[in-house]
N, C-alpha and C positions, 0 to 999 in steps of 0.2 A: 476538351470538354465537350465539344458538339461534333465528336467524329461520328461518321455514318448517319447523323441527322439531316446533313445536307447543308450547302453553302447559305443557302435562306434563311435556315434556323438560325445559324452562327450569327447572321446578321441580326436577328430577332433576340437572341440570347446575349449577344452584346449590349444591344441597345437597352433590355433591360437592366444588365450587369451597372451600367454607368448611370441610368435613372435610380436605381436602387442605392448605389453607394451615395451619389448626392443628396438622396433625400435623408439617409441616416446620418450622413456627415453633418447636415442641419436640421438634426433631430430637436435639440432644445433652442434652436437659433432666435425663434420669436419670441419666447418668454426671456430670455435674457436682454434681447433687445427692448421689450417694452419694461424690464425692471431697470437695466442700466441707463439706458438712453432716454427713455421717457417716463421714467419715474413711475409707473404704472404699479397700483396695489394689488393685492392677492386676489380679488374678485376680478380684476378687470384680465389679469394674465390666465384665469382659468376660461373667461368668457371667450378668449381667442380661440382656444383649444374645443371647448363644447359650442359656441355660438356658430364659428367657423364650418365645423363638421355638419353642425345639424343644418344650418342654412343651406348649405350647400347641396346636401339630400335633399330637402324639401324643393330647391330649385330643380332638381335634376328629375322630380316625377314625371313630367311631360316628355322626356328626353327618351325614352324606351322605343315608342314606336317610330319616333323622328330617326333613330338611329338605325331602327331595325331596317329601313327601306333606303339606306343612303351606303354609298360606298365606304367600307371600314377603314380601310388604310388609309384614307384621305382623313377622317374622323380623327384617327389616331395621331397623324402627324400634327394635324391642327390643335388638339389635346396639347400636345409637346410643346408646339409654338406658345399656346395661350398659357401654359404653365411658366415657359420661358422666360418672355415678356414682360407677365405679371410679375415674378418674382425679380426681375431686375429692376423695376422702379423702387425696391427698397434699398439698394446699394446706394442707386442715383440719387433719391431723396434724402438718405442721410449723409449722403458728401454734397449737397445742397444746402443742409440745414433746414428741411423743409417736413421731412418727416414726422407724422403723427400716428395717434393709438389709433383714430379711423382709417387712416391708410393700411394698417397692419390687419386689421379685422377684414376690411374688405380684401387685402390680398389672400387672407386664408379662408375667404368665402370663395373668390372666384378659383383658386387652386382646387378645394375641396369638389366643386362642380366638375371642372377639368379633368380631375381623378376619376370621378364614375363614369364621364363619357368614355374616358380610355380604357376603362374596366370592360363595361361594356360592348365597345367596339371592339376590342383585342380579342374576347372571347367569342366572338359572332364571326368574324371572317376569315382566321390565319386557320385555314383548313389542308390546305395544298403543300404545306411543308414537310411533313413527315409523314408517313402511313399510318393509319389508325392503331395498327399493333405496338406503336413505339409513341403513344400518346402518354402513359404512364411512366415512360424514361425522359420524355421532355418535361412534364410536371415535375419530377423530381429534380431536374438539373434547375428548374427555376425555384424552387425549393431552396436547393441548395446556395443559391446565389442570394435568395433573400435573407437567408442565416447568416452566411459570411460576409453581408454587407451589416446586418444587426451587429456581429460580435466587433468588425474593425471601424465601423463609420463613428460612433460615438466617442469613443477613446480621441480617435485620429481627430474628430470635428473639436471635441474639447481642447485638444492640444490646441488646433488652429485658432479657436475662440482666444485661448489664453496669450497667445501671441500676437495676434493680429487683429482680434475683436470679434464681436458676434456675426458683423454684416457678411466678412468674406465668406462664410458658410453658405449663406445664402446666396450670395454670386456665384459659389459652386454648385451650388444645388441647381440653379436655373441653367448652367453650363452644361449639367448632365441631362436635362431636359432636351436641350438643343442638339446635344450628341444623340440622343436617343431616336430622333425624329429624322436625323440624317441616315441612320444605321435602319429606321424602318423604310426611309425611302430607297434605300440600296437593295431592298428586298425584290427579286427578279420575278418572282412566281406571279402568272397571271391571277387576278382577283376574281373569285367567281360573282356573277351577277346579283345584287340583292334581291330578295323576294319583291314582289309585285304587290303593290295598296292595293286592298280588297275594296272595289267600289261601293260607295254607301255606307261602309263603315264608320261608326260612330267614334268620335275623339277620346269619348270616355272609355268606349269597350277595347280601343286599342291601348290606351294606358293602364286599365286594369288588366289586360291579357297575360303580362307576366307573373302577376297573384294569383291568377285563375289557375296557369299551369303549374305552378308549385302545388297547389290544394289539390289539384286533381290526383296528382302522382303521389301515392302513399310513401313511397321511398323519399322524394323529395320534399315532400311536406313535413316528416317527422326530423330530417335531417336538416331543413330551413329552421325549425323550432330549435335544434339542439345547438346548430352553430350559430344563431343568432345569440341565443342567452349564454353561450359559452365565451364567445368573443366580448360581450357586453359585461358578464362577470368579471372577467379577468381583467379588463381594462377599469370598471367600476373600483376594484380594489387597488389599483396601482396607485393611486394617491395617497390614501390612508396608509399603506405601506412605504411610501415615500416619506410620509411624515413621520411615522414609527421608527425606523432606519436612522433618519438623520438628525430628529428633533427628539425623541425619547430614548433611543440606543447612543446617539452621539456619534455614529460612523462618520468619517471622513467623505467628501465628494469622491477621493479615489477609491475607497473603498466600494462606495455605492456603485462608481463605475464599473468596478470588477467584479461585484455581486450580481450586475445583469449581462454585462461582456462575455466573460467567461463562458458561462453555461448556454451561449447561445452556439457554441461548438457542437453543442448535442444534436441542433436541429440541422447540423451539417451532416453528422452522424446517421440522424435519422433520415433525412430526405436521400443519403447514398442505401441505406440498407431497404430502404420502402418497396422497390421494385424488385429484387430477390425474395423478397417476403410474399409478395403478391405473388409472384411465380412459382413458389413453393406451396403456399397453403391458400391460394386463392384471395380476389379482390374481398368479397363478402367477410369472410373472416378475417382480414385484416382491420377494415372497415370498423366491425364490431369489437374487436379486442384492445385497439388503440383509440376508437373513440371512447372506451372505458377507461383505459390506462392514462389518459391525459387528463383526468378530471378529480384524482382526489389528492393530489400534490399541495394544494394551497392548505391543507388541515393543520398541517404542522407550523405555517407560520405565525399563529397567533400566541404560541409558547417560547418566539424565539427571544434570544437573550442578548445582552450585551457582549461586544468583547470578540474575541476571534471565532470562540464556539457558535455564536449568532451568526456572523458573518458565514462560515461554513455551511451551517444550517441551510441557508438561504440560498447559497450558490447549489447545495445537492436538490433542494426543492426546485428550482429553477432549471437546474439541469435535467430532472427527471420528466419535468413538464414539458420543456422545449424539446427534448428527444422525441417524446412520444408524438407531440405536435410534429413536426420534422417527417414521421413515418405516417400520421393520420391526414395531413393537409393534401398531399399529391394523390393519394387513393380517394379521397373525398373529392377532389377537384373532377379526376377522371371520371368517377362514378357520375357526379352530377351533368358533365358535359355528355357523356353517352346516353343520357335518359331525355334530354332537352332536345324536344324535335325542331328539325330545321326551320328557319323562319322565325324562330321565337327566341333564338339564344339572347340577342341584345336586351329584350324586356325580362326575359328571366333574371338576368344577369345585374340588369340595374336594378330591378324590383328587389333583389337579394339583398344588392349594396346599400340601397337606401334605407330599407328596414334595419339592417344591421347597424348602420353609422346613428341612425336616431334613436334606435334602442340603446346604443353605448352611449349615447350623450345623456340620455333621461336617467340610466343607471348610475352613471359616475355623477352627474347632480345630487340622485337620491342619495348615494354612498358618501358623498361629501358631508350631507346633513347628517346621515347616520355617523359617522365618525364625529360629527360636533358635538352629538347629543350623547353617545354612549361611549366615545373613545376609538381609537383606530385599532387595537386589538378587537374589540369587539365587533366593527365594520366586517374587518378582515375575515374573524371567523364564522358570521353569517353567510358572507360570499361566499367562502370555502363549502360550506354544508349544502347551500344552493347550487353550486356547481358540481357536486358529486351528484344530487339529484337528477341534473340534466342527462344522465346517462340512461334513465329510461327512454329519452327521446332518441332513439337509435331506431336503425329499420331491424326489427329482432324477427319479426315474421318470415317465414322462408320466402324464396323468391317466386315461389309458384302461385303466391296470393298477388303477387304484385304485377302492373300492367309490363310487358315485356319492353327492355329497353330498348331506345332508337338510338344506334351509332349513328352519326351524323355524317355524312360523304359527299363528296362534290361528284361532279360527272365521271372524274377520271379515277375515282374509287381511292385517292390518295390524298383524304383530307383529313383534317384534325382542328380541334380546337383548342386554344390556350388561354385559360383564365390567368390573367395577368394579375389580379387581384386577389385571389384567394377567397 
């Protein structure tokens, strides 16, 4: 799978694979633990996802400059170990009969914070693994892993939860982060020295540097708005869609799992064809084409009916959406990383992730209220229409009007950056 990209890339790829699979195995573990073991209500279950992600993002605001001027591989390993140890407290507390809702909420916040540290650090330092010309190929392979884990993880996790209970998947998730840390530790390529902090620079200016860099580059600026809104709107319509499928249409949990698991194979397909498409038609053409192609699919969901026809409709919609995302994501990740000046990558990726996660949390809460007032179908329809409108927020102007992209390189010119978080 990683032949031609080098031994060190293989270690990185393996680390990402095990942590990604562990994450998707435990996708629904916290809500199930909250419901089955702690007897939490619907609002408390929603709070774990929304508050955990939002609080983690807000706590991460000052971390961009802190990460920028430190060794990134060490930060990645520490973020993995923090996630391992934090998640491990859940099965330990459960076995001791001491697990509480506050404990689960705290774990969700710490893990969300460590996620952001890992994303910023991984994108900023891993530059010597493959030549820059292989950046697109490497991003495509990470995308393949992500969608494969998404397709296989939830069904396998659901089976494990049914047999052994929800806590076992949390333990497996923790083990995935430990294996990830060991894989990253095995990378032998020397890490470039971090940039030197300017004397006299204000803390506030350093924190804002990531957002300033995004705003100053027109290509990054419009894609920032586009990707944040697309991600937020897709995630915001997910709970009303779940309610529609399970409550209004009466689909079984197995049908629900199939509806979202099988279409993830489209992500694997998209990630595999993204590099050949870029090679034939160019990066910019694919960025625009699949930036548009990924947004109209949800329009069909408000008309979904019951029975096999409704199930088939949602599987086709999700397959089309995910296939287009599988092509777009590695193209976008490569474009973004090529445009970020060296010494600012950690701050830009941290700012990007913080904004995306807080926006997603806010839109998810808003769409929950909207679904309660107007119904699930109406909430999904409004989200679908707004999602189509995000196509306007793509870099439509010709490259000649843009600042020249900055391809980040290390002293030996064989450097790259990998955005582990998308």
